[in-house]
mmCIF file of the N, C-alpha and C atoms, coordinates in Angstrom:
data_MODEL
# 
_entry.id   MODEL 
# 
loop_
_atom_site.group_PDB 
_atom_site.id 
_atom_site.type_symbol 
_atom_site.label_atom_id 
_atom_site.label_alt_id 
_atom_site.label_comp_id 
_atom_site.label_asym_id 
_atom_site.label_entity_id 
_atom_site.label_seq_id 
_atom_site.pdbx_PDB_ins_code 
_atom_site.Cartn_x 
_atom_site.Cartn_y 
_atom_site.Cartn_z 
_atom_site.occupancy 
_atom_site.B_iso_or_equiv 
_atom_site.pdbx_formal_charge 
_atom_site.auth_seq_id 
_atom_site.auth_comp_id 
_atom_site.auth_asym_id 
_atom_site.auth_atom_id 
_atom_site.pdbx_PDB_model_num 
ATOM 1   N N  . UNK A 1 1  ? 7.159   26.917 -7.445 1.00 0.00 ? 1  UNK A N  1 
ATOM 2   C CA . UNK A 1 1  ? 6.529   27.075 -6.150 1.00 0.00 ? 1  UNK A CA 1 
ATOM 3   C C  . UNK A 1 1  ? 7.524   26.669 -5.073 1.00 0.00 ? 1  UNK A C  1 
ATOM 4   N N  . UNK A 1 2  ? 7.710   27.515 -4.101 1.00 0.00 ? 2  UNK A N  1 
ATOM 5   C CA . UNK A 1 2  ? 8.638   27.260 -3.017 1.00 0.00 ? 2  UNK A CA 1 
ATOM 6   C C  . UNK A 1 2  ? 7.924   26.533 -1.892 1.00 0.00 ? 2  UNK A C  1 
ATOM 7   N N  . UNK A 1 3  ? 8.580   25.510 -1.373 1.00 0.00 ? 3  UNK A N  1 
ATOM 8   C CA . UNK A 1 3  ? 7.996   24.732 -0.287 1.00 0.00 ? 3  UNK A CA 1 
ATOM 9   C C  . UNK A 1 3  ? 8.597   25.179 1.039  1.00 0.00 ? 3  UNK A C  1 
ATOM 10  N N  . UNK A 1 4  ? 7.758   25.412 2.026  1.00 0.00 ? 4  UNK A N  1 
ATOM 11  C CA . UNK A 1 4  ? 8.206   25.793 3.350  1.00 0.00 ? 4  UNK A CA 1 
ATOM 12  C C  . UNK A 1 4  ? 8.069   24.589 4.263  1.00 0.00 ? 4  UNK A C  1 
ATOM 13  N N  . UNK A 1 5  ? 9.143   24.255 4.963  1.00 0.00 ? 5  UNK A N  1 
ATOM 14  C CA . UNK A 1 5  ? 9.113   23.123 5.888  1.00 0.00 ? 5  UNK A CA 1 
ATOM 15  C C  . UNK A 1 5  ? 8.706   23.636 7.254  1.00 0.00 ? 5  UNK A C  1 
ATOM 16  N N  . UNK A 1 6  ? 7.638   23.071 7.777  1.00 0.00 ? 6  UNK A N  1 
ATOM 17  C CA . UNK A 1 6  ? 7.172   23.445 9.103  1.00 0.00 ? 6  UNK A CA 1 
ATOM 18  C C  . UNK A 1 6  ? 7.789   22.489 10.117 1.00 0.00 ? 6  UNK A C  1 
ATOM 19  N N  . UNK A 1 7  ? 8.342   23.033 11.157 1.00 0.00 ? 7  UNK A N  1 
ATOM 20  C CA . UNK A 1 7  ? 8.986   22.211 12.174 1.00 0.00 ? 7  UNK A CA 1 
ATOM 21  C C  . UNK A 1 7  ? 8.022   21.766 13.267 1.00 0.00 ? 7  UNK A C  1 
ATOM 22  N N  . UNK A 1 8  ? 6.835   22.340 13.313 1.00 0.00 ? 8  UNK A N  1 
ATOM 23  C CA . UNK A 1 8  ? 5.900   22.097 14.403 1.00 0.00 ? 8  UNK A CA 1 
ATOM 24  C C  . UNK A 1 8  ? 5.480   20.656 14.580 1.00 0.00 ? 8  UNK A C  1 
ATOM 25  N N  . UNK A 1 9  ? 5.316   19.915 13.506 1.00 0.00 ? 9  UNK A N  1 
ATOM 26  C CA . UNK A 1 9  ? 4.824   18.541 13.631 1.00 0.00 ? 9  UNK A CA 1 
ATOM 27  C C  . UNK A 1 9  ? 5.913   17.514 13.350 1.00 0.00 ? 9  UNK A C  1 
ATOM 28  N N  . UNK A 1 10 ? 7.139   17.938 13.421 1.00 0.00 ? 10 UNK A N  1 
ATOM 29  C CA . UNK A 1 10 ? 8.262   17.046 13.137 1.00 0.00 ? 10 UNK A CA 1 
ATOM 30  C C  . UNK A 1 10 ? 8.271   15.833 14.077 1.00 0.00 ? 10 UNK A C  1 
ATOM 31  N N  . UNK A 1 11 ? 7.915   16.053 15.332 1.00 0.00 ? 11 UNK A N  1 
ATOM 32  C CA . UNK A 1 11 ? 7.954   14.972 16.320 1.00 0.00 ? 11 UNK A CA 1 
ATOM 33  C C  . UNK A 1 11 ? 6.921   13.882 16.057 1.00 0.00 ? 11 UNK A C  1 
ATOM 34  N N  . UNK A 1 12 ? 5.778   14.231 15.485 1.00 0.00 ? 12 UNK A N  1 
ATOM 35  C CA . UNK A 1 12 ? 4.742   13.227 15.251 1.00 0.00 ? 12 UNK A CA 1 
ATOM 36  C C  . UNK A 1 12 ? 4.493   12.981 13.762 1.00 0.00 ? 12 UNK A C  1 
ATOM 37  N N  . UNK A 1 13 ? 5.476   13.298 12.948 1.00 0.00 ? 13 UNK A N  1 
ATOM 38  C CA . UNK A 1 13 ? 5.335   13.147 11.496 1.00 0.00 ? 13 UNK A CA 1 
ATOM 39  C C  . UNK A 1 13 ? 5.019   11.702 11.111 1.00 0.00 ? 13 UNK A C  1 
ATOM 40  N N  . UNK A 1 14 ? 5.724   10.736 11.697 1.00 0.00 ? 14 UNK A N  1 
ATOM 41  C CA . UNK A 1 14 ? 5.487   9.328  11.356 1.00 0.00 ? 14 UNK A CA 1 
ATOM 42  C C  . UNK A 1 14 ? 4.061   8.925  11.709 1.00 0.00 ? 14 UNK A C  1 
ATOM 43  N N  . UNK A 1 15 ? 3.586   9.340  12.870 1.00 0.00 ? 15 UNK A N  1 
ATOM 44  C CA . UNK A 1 15 ? 2.210   9.022  13.272 1.00 0.00 ? 15 UNK A CA 1 
ATOM 45  C C  . UNK A 1 15 ? 1.201   9.623  12.300 1.00 0.00 ? 15 UNK A C  1 
ATOM 46  N N  . UNK A 1 16 ? 1.446   10.860 11.882 1.00 0.00 ? 16 UNK A N  1 
ATOM 47  C CA . UNK A 1 16 ? 0.533   11.511 10.940 1.00 0.00 ? 16 UNK A CA 1 
ATOM 48  C C  . UNK A 1 16 ? 0.530   10.791 9.597  1.00 0.00 ? 16 UNK A C  1 
ATOM 49  N N  . UNK A 1 17 ? 1.710   10.416 9.121  1.00 0.00 ? 17 UNK A N  1 
ATOM 50  C CA . UNK A 1 17 ? 1.791   9.702  7.845  1.00 0.00 ? 17 UNK A CA 1 
ATOM 51  C C  . UNK A 1 17 ? 1.119   8.337  7.934  1.00 0.00 ? 17 UNK A C  1 
ATOM 52  N N  . UNK A 1 18 ? 1.313   7.643  9.047  1.00 0.00 ? 18 UNK A N  1 
ATOM 53  C CA . UNK A 1 18 ? 0.651   6.344  9.236  1.00 0.00 ? 18 UNK A CA 1 
ATOM 54  C C  . UNK A 1 18 ? -0.868  6.506  9.226  1.00 0.00 ? 18 UNK A C  1 
ATOM 55  N N  . UNK A 1 19 ? -1.344  7.543  9.887  1.00 0.00 ? 19 UNK A N  1 
ATOM 56  C CA . UNK A 1 19 ? -2.787  7.795  9.931  1.00 0.00 ? 19 UNK A CA 1 
ATOM 57  C C  . UNK A 1 19 ? -3.319  8.114  8.535  1.00 0.00 ? 19 UNK A C  1 
ATOM 58  N N  . UNK A 1 20 ? -2.556  8.903  7.773  1.00 0.00 ? 20 UNK A N  1 
ATOM 59  C CA . UNK A 1 20 ? -2.969  9.232  6.404  1.00 0.00 ? 20 UNK A CA 1 
ATOM 60  C C  . UNK A 1 20 ? -2.997  7.993  5.513  1.00 0.00 ? 20 UNK A C  1 
ATOM 61  N N  . UNK A 1 21 ? -2.082  7.074  5.742  1.00 0.00 ? 21 UNK A N  1 
ATOM 62  C CA . UNK A 1 21 ? -2.088  5.829  4.962  1.00 0.00 ? 21 UNK A CA 1 
ATOM 63  C C  . UNK A 1 21 ? -3.328  5.000  5.281  1.00 0.00 ? 21 UNK A C  1 
ATOM 64  N N  . UNK A 1 22 ? -3.754  5.027  6.545  1.00 0.00 ? 22 UNK A N  1 
ATOM 65  C CA . UNK A 1 22 ? -4.993  4.330  6.909  1.00 0.00 ? 22 UNK A CA 1 
ATOM 66  C C  . UNK A 1 22 ? -6.193  4.996  6.248  1.00 0.00 ? 22 UNK A C  1 
ATOM 67  N N  . UNK A 1 23 ? -6.184  6.323  6.211  1.00 0.00 ? 23 UNK A N  1 
ATOM 68  C CA . UNK A 1 23 ? -7.268  7.050  5.536  1.00 0.00 ? 23 UNK A CA 1 
ATOM 69  C C  . UNK A 1 23 ? -7.290  6.679  4.058  1.00 0.00 ? 23 UNK A C  1 
ATOM 70  N N  . UNK A 1 24 ? -6.115  6.590  3.461  1.00 0.00 ? 24 UNK A N  1 
ATOM 71  C CA . UNK A 1 24 ? -6.044  6.191  2.054  1.00 0.00 ? 24 UNK A CA 1 
ATOM 72  C C  . UNK A 1 24 ? -6.705  4.830  1.851  1.00 0.00 ? 24 UNK A C  1 
ATOM 73  N N  . UNK A 1 25 ? -6.438  3.900  2.761  1.00 0.00 ? 25 UNK A N  1 
ATOM 74  C CA . UNK A 1 25 ? -7.066  2.585  2.688  1.00 0.00 ? 25 UNK A CA 1 
ATOM 75  C C  . UNK A 1 25 ? -8.575  2.664  2.842  1.00 0.00 ? 25 UNK A C  1 
ATOM 76  N N  . UNK A 1 26 ? -9.027  3.536  3.744  1.00 0.00 ? 26 UNK A N  1 
ATOM 77  C CA . UNK A 1 26 ? -10.470 3.712  3.923  1.00 0.00 ? 26 UNK A CA 1 
ATOM 78  C C  . UNK A 1 26 ? -11.115 4.242  2.645  1.00 0.00 ? 26 UNK A C  1 
ATOM 79  N N  . UNK A 1 27 ? -10.466 5.207  2.010  1.00 0.00 ? 27 UNK A N  1 
ATOM 80  C CA . UNK A 1 27 ? -11.023 5.790  0.787  1.00 0.00 ? 27 UNK A CA 1 
ATOM 81  C C  . UNK A 1 27 ? -11.043 4.752  -0.329 1.00 0.00 ? 27 UNK A C  1 
ATOM 82  N N  . UNK A 1 28 ? -9.999  3.951  -0.424 1.00 0.00 ? 28 UNK A N  1 
ATOM 83  C CA . UNK A 1 28 ? -9.995  2.873  -1.420 1.00 0.00 ? 28 UNK A CA 1 
ATOM 84  C C  . UNK A 1 28 ? -11.128 1.883  -1.135 1.00 0.00 ? 28 UNK A C  1 
ATOM 85  N N  . UNK A 1 29 ? -11.387 1.644  0.139  1.00 0.00 ? 29 UNK A N  1 
ATOM 86  C CA . UNK A 1 29 ? -12.501 0.781  0.509  1.00 0.00 ? 29 UNK A CA 1 
ATOM 87  C C  . UNK A 1 29 ? -13.842 1.367  0.091  1.00 0.00 ? 29 UNK A C  1 
ATOM 88  N N  . UNK A 1 30 ? -13.985 2.673  0.248  1.00 0.00 ? 30 UNK A N  1 
ATOM 89  C CA . UNK A 1 30 ? -15.218 3.343  -0.178 1.00 0.00 ? 30 UNK A CA 1 
ATOM 90  C C  . UNK A 1 30 ? -15.388 3.205  -1.686 1.00 0.00 ? 30 UNK A C  1 
ATOM 91  N N  . UNK A 1 31 ? -14.314 3.374  -2.419 1.00 0.00 ? 31 UNK A N  1 
ATOM 92  C CA . UNK A 1 31 ? -14.371 3.201  -3.876 1.00 0.00 ? 31 UNK A CA 1 
ATOM 93  C C  . UNK A 1 31 ? -14.857 1.797  -4.212 1.00 0.00 ? 31 UNK A C  1 
ATOM 94  N N  . UNK A 1 32 ? -14.301 0.802  -3.533 1.00 0.00 ? 32 UNK A N  1 
ATOM 95  C CA . UNK A 1 32 ? -14.721 -0.580 -3.758 1.00 0.00 ? 32 UNK A CA 1 
ATOM 96  C C  . UNK A 1 32 ? -16.185 -0.800 -3.429 1.00 0.00 ? 32 UNK A C  1 
ATOM 97  N N  . UNK A 1 33 ? -16.630 -0.161 -2.353 1.00 0.00 ? 33 UNK A N  1 
ATOM 98  C CA . UNK A 1 33 ? -18.035 -0.297 -1.969 1.00 0.00 ? 33 UNK A CA 1 
ATOM 99  C C  . UNK A 1 33 ? -18.956 0.277  -3.041 1.00 0.00 ? 33 UNK A C  1 
ATOM 100 N N  . UNK A 1 34 ? -18.581 1.420  -3.570 1.00 0.00 ? 34 UNK A N  1 
ATOM 101 C CA . UNK A 1 34 ? -19.402 2.039  -4.613 1.00 0.00 ? 34 UNK A CA 1 
ATOM 102 C C  . UNK A 1 34 ? -19.378 1.191  -5.875 1.00 0.00 ? 34 UNK A C  1 
ATOM 103 N N  . UNK A 1 35 ? -18.207 0.682  -6.227 1.00 0.00 ? 35 UNK A N  1 
ATOM 104 C CA . UNK A 1 35 ? -18.112 -0.183 -7.408 1.00 0.00 ? 35 UNK A CA 1 
ATOM 105 C C  . UNK A 1 35 ? -18.951 -1.446 -7.244 1.00 0.00 ? 35 UNK A C  1 
ATOM 106 N N  . UNK A 1 36 ? -19.074 -1.920 -6.000 1.00 0.00 ? 36 UNK A N  1 
ATOM 107 C CA . UNK A 1 36 ? -19.847 -3.131 -5.724 1.00 0.00 ? 36 UNK A CA 1 
ATOM 108 C C  . UNK A 1 36 ? -21.323 -2.834 -5.450 1.00 0.00 ? 36 UNK A C  1 
ATOM 109 N N  . UNK A 1 37 ? -21.718 -1.581 -5.637 1.00 0.00 ? 37 UNK A N  1 
ATOM 110 C CA . UNK A 1 37 ? -23.116 -1.177 -5.422 1.00 0.00 ? 37 UNK A CA 1 
ATOM 111 C C  . UNK A 1 37 ? -23.607 -1.484 -4.011 1.00 0.00 ? 37 UNK A C  1 
ATOM 112 N N  . UNK A 1 38 ? -22.763 -1.217 -3.021 1.00 0.00 ? 38 UNK A N  1 
ATOM 113 C CA . UNK A 1 38 ? -23.146 -1.436 -1.627 1.00 0.00 ? 38 UNK A CA 1 
ATOM 114 C C  . UNK A 1 38 ? -24.212 -0.444 -1.190 1.00 0.00 ? 38 UNK A C  1 
ATOM 115 N N  . UNK A 1 39 ? -24.914 -0.795 -0.156 1.00 0.00 ? 39 UNK A N  1 
ATOM 116 C CA . UNK A 1 39 ? -25.989 0.016  0.414  1.00 0.00 ? 39 UNK A CA 1 
ATOM 117 C C  . UNK A 1 39 ? -25.451 1.407  0.777  1.00 0.00 ? 39 UNK A C  1 
ATOM 118 N N  . UNK A 1 40 ? -26.180 2.444  0.377  1.00 0.00 ? 40 UNK A N  1 
ATOM 119 C CA . UNK A 1 40 ? -25.680 3.815  0.505  1.00 0.00 ? 40 UNK A CA 1 
ATOM 120 C C  . UNK A 1 40 ? -25.377 4.212  1.952  1.00 0.00 ? 40 UNK A C  1 
ATOM 121 N N  . UNK A 1 41 ? -26.160 3.747  2.898  1.00 0.00 ? 41 UNK A N  1 
ATOM 122 C CA . UNK A 1 41 ? -25.905 4.090  4.302  1.00 0.00 ? 41 UNK A CA 1 
ATOM 123 C C  . UNK A 1 41 ? -24.564 3.518  4.758  1.00 0.00 ? 41 UNK A C  1 
ATOM 124 N N  . UNK A 1 42 ? -24.231 2.315  4.306  1.00 0.00 ? 42 UNK A N  1 
ATOM 125 C CA . UNK A 1 42 ? -22.936 1.727  4.642  1.00 0.00 ? 42 UNK A CA 1 
ATOM 126 C C  . UNK A 1 42 ? -21.793 2.546  4.051  1.00 0.00 ? 42 UNK A C  1 
ATOM 127 N N  . UNK A 1 43 ? -21.973 3.005  2.819  1.00 0.00 ? 43 UNK A N  1 
ATOM 128 C CA . UNK A 1 43 ? -20.947 3.824  2.166  1.00 0.00 ? 43 UNK A CA 1 
ATOM 129 C C  . UNK A 1 43 ? -20.786 5.144  2.918  1.00 0.00 ? 43 UNK A C  1 
ATOM 130 N N  . UNK A 1 44 ? -21.895 5.765  3.260  1.00 0.00 ? 44 UNK A N  1 
ATOM 131 C CA . UNK A 1 44 ? -21.842 7.039  3.980  1.00 0.00 ? 44 UNK A CA 1 
ATOM 132 C C  . UNK A 1 44 ? -21.179 6.865  5.340  1.00 0.00 ? 44 UNK A C  1 
ATOM 133 N N  . UNK A 1 45 ? -21.430 5.755  5.999  1.00 0.00 ? 45 UNK A N  1 
ATOM 134 C CA . UNK A 1 45 ? -20.789 5.477  7.285  1.00 0.00 ? 45 UNK A CA 1 
ATOM 135 C C  . UNK A 1 45 ? -19.276 5.426  7.130  1.00 0.00 ? 45 UNK A C  1 
ATOM 136 N N  . UNK A 1 46 ? -18.807 4.773  6.080  1.00 0.00 ? 46 UNK A N  1 
ATOM 137 C CA . UNK A 1 46 ? -17.366 4.685  5.843  1.00 0.00 ? 46 UNK A CA 1 
ATOM 138 C C  . UNK A 1 46 ? -16.775 6.039  5.461  1.00 0.00 ? 46 UNK A C  1 
ATOM 139 N N  . UNK A 1 47 ? -17.511 6.820  4.697  1.00 0.00 ? 47 UNK A N  1 
ATOM 140 C CA . UNK A 1 47 ? -17.050 8.171  4.352  1.00 0.00 ? 47 UNK A CA 1 
ATOM 141 C C  . UNK A 1 47 ? -16.922 9.015  5.618  1.00 0.00 ? 47 UNK A C  1 
ATOM 142 N N  . UNK A 1 48 ? -17.883 8.883  6.505  1.00 0.00 ? 48 UNK A N  1 
ATOM 143 C CA . UNK A 1 48 ? -17.848 9.616  7.767  1.00 0.00 ? 48 UNK A CA 1 
ATOM 144 C C  . UNK A 1 48 ? -16.629 9.221  8.600  1.00 0.00 ? 48 UNK A C  1 
ATOM 145 N N  . UNK A 1 49 ? -16.309 7.944  8.613  1.00 0.00 ? 49 UNK A N  1 
ATOM 146 C CA . UNK A 1 49 ? -15.135 7.472  9.347  1.00 0.00 ? 49 UNK A CA 1 
ATOM 147 C C  . UNK A 1 49 ? -13.854 8.055  8.756  1.00 0.00 ? 49 UNK A C  1 
ATOM 148 N N  . UNK A 1 50 ? -13.775 8.111  7.437  1.00 0.00 ? 50 UNK A N  1 
ATOM 149 C CA . UNK A 1 50 ? -12.594 8.679  6.778  1.00 0.00 ? 50 UNK A CA 1 
ATOM 150 C C  . UNK A 1 50 ? -12.479 10.171 7.086  1.00 0.00 ? 50 UNK A C  1 
ATOM 151 N N  . UNK A 1 51 ? -13.602 10.867 7.093  1.00 0.00 ? 51 UNK A N  1 
ATOM 152 C CA . UNK A 1 51 ? -13.588 12.294 7.430  1.00 0.00 ? 51 UNK A CA 1 
ATOM 153 C C  . UNK A 1 51 ? -13.108 12.515 8.862  1.00 0.00 ? 51 UNK A C  1 
ATOM 154 N N  . UNK A 1 52 ? -13.572 11.687 9.773  1.00 0.00 ? 52 UNK A N  1 
ATOM 155 C CA . UNK A 1 52 ? -13.156 11.804 11.171 1.00 0.00 ? 52 UNK A CA 1 
ATOM 156 C C  . UNK A 1 52 ? -11.655 11.555 11.306 1.00 0.00 ? 52 UNK A C  1 
ATOM 157 N N  . UNK A 1 53 ? -11.150 10.588 10.558 1.00 0.00 ? 53 UNK A N  1 
ATOM 158 C CA . UNK A 1 53 ? -9.718  10.299 10.597 1.00 0.00 ? 53 UNK A CA 1 
ATOM 159 C C  . UNK A 1 53 ? -8.915  11.477 10.049 1.00 0.00 ? 53 UNK A C  1 
ATOM 160 N N  . UNK A 1 54 ? -9.399  12.111 8.989  1.00 0.00 ? 54 UNK A N  1 
ATOM 161 C CA . UNK A 1 54 ? -8.721  13.294 8.450  1.00 0.00 ? 54 UNK A CA 1 
ATOM 162 C C  . UNK A 1 54 ? -8.763  14.447 9.449  1.00 0.00 ? 54 UNK A C  1 
ATOM 163 N N  . UNK A 1 55 ? -9.857  14.577 10.168 1.00 0.00 ? 55 UNK A N  1 
ATOM 164 C CA . UNK A 1 55 ? -9.940  15.609 11.205 1.00 0.00 ? 55 UNK A CA 1 
ATOM 165 C C  . UNK A 1 55 ? -8.870  15.381 12.270 1.00 0.00 ? 55 UNK A C  1 
ATOM 166 N N  . UNK A 1 56 ? -8.633  14.124 12.627 1.00 0.00 ? 56 UNK A N  1 
ATOM 167 C CA . UNK A 1 56 ? -7.601  13.816 13.618 1.00 0.00 ? 56 UNK A CA 1 
ATOM 168 C C  . UNK A 1 56 ? -6.216  14.166 13.094 1.00 0.00 ? 56 UNK A C  1 
ATOM 169 N N  . UNK A 1 57 ? -5.990  13.955 11.803 1.00 0.00 ? 57 UNK A N  1 
ATOM 170 C CA . UNK A 1 57 ? -4.710  14.343 11.208 1.00 0.00 ? 57 UNK A CA 1 
ATOM 171 C C  . UNK A 1 57 ? -4.551  15.861 11.305 1.00 0.00 ? 57 UNK A C  1 
ATOM 172 N N  . UNK A 1 58 ? -5.600  16.589 10.956 1.00 0.00 ? 58 UNK A N  1 
ATOM 173 C CA . UNK A 1 58 ? -5.540  18.051 11.016 1.00 0.00 ? 58 UNK A CA 1 
ATOM 174 C C  . UNK A 1 58 ? -5.242  18.524 12.440 1.00 0.00 ? 58 UNK A C  1 
ATOM 175 N N  . UNK A 1 59 ? -5.891  17.926 13.412 1.00 0.00 ? 59 UNK A N  1 
ATOM 176 C CA . UNK A 1 59 ? -5.629  18.292 14.804 1.00 0.00 ? 59 UNK A CA 1 
ATOM 177 C C  . UNK A 1 59 ? -4.208  17.926 15.213 1.00 0.00 ? 59 UNK A C  1 
ATOM 178 N N  . UNK A 1 60 ? -3.711  16.811 14.690 1.00 0.00 ? 60 UNK A N  1 
ATOM 179 C CA . UNK A 1 60 ? -2.340  16.408 14.973 1.00 0.00 ? 60 UNK A CA 1 
ATOM 180 C C  . UNK A 1 60 ? -1.324  17.399 14.428 1.00 0.00 ? 60 UNK A C  1 
ATOM 181 N N  . UNK A 1 61 ? -1.639  17.999 13.296 1.00 0.00 ? 61 UNK A N  1 
ATOM 182 C CA . UNK A 1 61 ? -0.752  19.013 12.730 1.00 0.00 ? 61 UNK A CA 1 
ATOM 183 C C  . UNK A 1 61 ? -0.692  20.250 13.623 1.00 0.00 ? 61 UNK A C  1 
ATOM 184 N N  . UNK A 1 62 ? -1.797  20.548 14.273 1.00 0.00 ? 62 UNK A N  1 
ATOM 185 C CA . UNK A 1 62 ? -1.871  21.733 15.123 1.00 0.00 ? 62 UNK A CA 1 
ATOM 186 C C  . UNK A 1 62 ? -1.462  21.456 16.562 1.00 0.00 ? 62 UNK A C  1 
ATOM 187 N N  . UNK A 1 63 ? -1.266  20.204 16.894 1.00 0.00 ? 63 UNK A N  1 
ATOM 188 C CA . UNK A 1 63 ? -1.041  19.781 18.275 1.00 0.00 ? 63 UNK A CA 1 
ATOM 189 C C  . UNK A 1 63 ? 0.181   20.430 18.912 1.00 0.00 ? 63 UNK A C  1 
ATOM 190 N N  . UNK A 1 64 ? 1.250   20.537 18.160 1.00 0.00 ? 64 UNK A N  1 
ATOM 191 C CA . UNK A 1 64 ? 2.498   21.056 18.756 1.00 0.00 ? 64 UNK A CA 1 
ATOM 192 C C  . UNK A 1 64 ? 2.502   22.534 18.817 1.00 0.00 ? 64 UNK A C  1 
# 
């Protein structure tokens, strides 16, 4: 599989990667919440926050 490098988000690549690392932490937190049998509404709230953060990453990719 050939990889194509997109130059459009080169300027904000570090910001996007930092944001994705935060999302990764949020998802790990959700996993912990489920393992700890946390209240479902609290888990859903955290999932929603992670989804919103991913949406911001997607918009950041399209920003330039």
